[in-house]
C-alpha positions in Angstrom: 28.4 121.7 108.2 27.6 119.2 111.0 24.6 117.3 110.3 22.5 116.9 113.2 20.1 113.9 113.6 16.6 113.8 114.9 17.7 111.2 118.0 20.6 113.4 119.0 18.6 116.2 119.3 16.3 114.5 121.4 18.6 113.0 123.6 20.0 116.5 124.2 16.6 117.7 124.9 15.8 115.0 127.2 19.0 115.0 129.3 18.9 118.4 130.2 18.3 119.0 134.0 15.3 121.0 133.8 13.3 118.4 131.4 14.4 115.7 134.4 13.4 117.4 137.5 10.2 118.6 135.8 9.9 114.8 135.1 10.4 113.7 138.5 8.2 116.5 139.9 5.0 115.3 137.8 5.8 111.6 138.9 6.2 112.6 142.9 3.0 114.8 142.6 1.0 112.3 141.1 1.7 109.9 143.9 1.1 112.6 146.5 -2.3 113.2 144.4 -3.5 109.6 145.4 -2.5 109.8 148.9 -4.0 113.2 149.0 -7.4 111.7 147.2 -7.2 108.9 149.6 -7.1 111.2 152.7 -9.9 113.1 151.7 -12.1 109.9 150.3 -11.1 107.2 152.9 -10.8 109.7 156.2 -11.9 113.3 155.6 -15.2 112.9 153.8 -16.6 109.9 156.2 -16.3 112.4 158.6 -18.0 115.0 157.1 -20.5 112.0 156.1 -21.6 111.7 160.2 -21.5 115.5 160.7 -24.5 115.5 157.8 -26.4 112.7 159.3 -24.8 110.3 157.3 -25.9 111.7 154.0 -23.4 111.6 151.4 -22.6 114.6 149.7 -22.5 112.7 145.9 -26.1 111.7 146.6 -27.6 115.5 147.2 -29.6 116.6 144.2 -32.5 118.8 143.1 -35.0 117.5 141.1 -35.8 120.1 138.1 -38.3 117.6 136.5 -40.1 114.3 137.6 -39.6 111.2 135.9 -42.6 109.6 134.3 -42.4 105.7 133.3 -39.3 104.9 131.2 -38.0 108.8 131.5 -35.4 109.3 133.8 -36.1 112.1 136.4 -33.8 115.8 135.6 -31.4 116.1 138.5 -29.3 118.8 139.4 -26.6 117.0 141.3 -24.9 119.7 143.5 -23.8 117.1 145.7 -21.0 116.3 143.1 -20.1 119.6 142.8 -19.7 119.8 146.7 -17.9 116.9 146.7 -15.8 118.1 144.0 -15.1 121.5 145.7 -14.3 119.8 149.1 -11.9 117.8 147.3 -10.1 120.4 145.7 -9.9 122.5 148.8 -8.6 119.8 150.8 -6.2 118.7 148.1 -5.2 122.3 148.1 -4.8 123.0 151.6 -2.7 119.7 151.9 -0.3 120.6 149.3 0.4 124.1 150.5 1.2 122.4 154.0 3.7 120.2 152.2 5.4 123.3 150.4 5.6 125.0 153.5 7.4 122.2 155.1 9.5 121.6 152.4 10.6 125.4 152.4 11.1 125.3 156.2 13.4 122.5 155.8 15.6 123.9 153.3 18.8 125.6 154.5 18.5 129.4 154.4 21.4 130.9 152.6 22.6 133.7 154.2 22.4 137.3 152.2 25.2 138.2 150.3 27.2 140.9 151.8 26.6 144.4 150.4 28.7 145.6 147.8 31.0 148.3 149.0 29.9 151.6 147.8 31.4 152.9 144.4 33.5 156.0 145.1 32.6 158.7 142.5 35.3 159.7 139.6 35.7 163.0 141.1 36.9 162.1 144.6 39.4 159.4 142.9 40.8 162.3 140.9 41.2 164.3 144.2 42.9 161.7 145.7 45.2 160.8 143.2 46.2 164.6 143.0 46.4 164.3 146.8 49.2 161.6 146.3 51.1 163.3 143.6 51.4 166.2 145.8 52.3 164.0 148.9 55.0 162.4 146.7 56.5 165.6 145.1 56.7 167.0 148.8 58.7 164.0 149.7 61.0 164.4 147.0 61.8 168.1 147.4 63.8 167.6 150.8 65.2 164.8 149.4 66.9 166.8 146.8 67.6 169.7 149.1 69.4 167.4 151.3 71.4 166.0 148.3 72.2 169.6 146.7 73.3 170.4 150.4 76.1 167.2 150.2 77.1 168.2 146.8 78.0 171.6 148.0 79.4 170.5 151.4 82.0 168.2 149.1 82.9 170.9 146.4 
């Protein structure tokens, strides 16, 4: 029995096509995520800030309890939640557009031709019988002609 080593098993696993494809996808996805994050933070969100009268979303908060002295106020920072939600929606939309673009660029394979219909067995048997009868019928005149020739020569 062949003894396999840990490193050989790991190498076999690591060089499989699916693992390599997945690793490339993760790396490209990380880089694409940085691009989309920059798009959201540096281009789109400043436009929203202009629409919201220069109020950054992250600074929006609801004071639940006022602070006194050294105690800080208790705030519900719903602006962070709104910012994160907008980030998610924009990133999801950008990824959707990217995937849609890639799928349109892929070559569309023509559909495979439909398989010929399977002939039922009873039809196959009837065809075989027909062919045997036709062959038998073709042999009969040949036999009769052969008999006539032998009679004529005798």
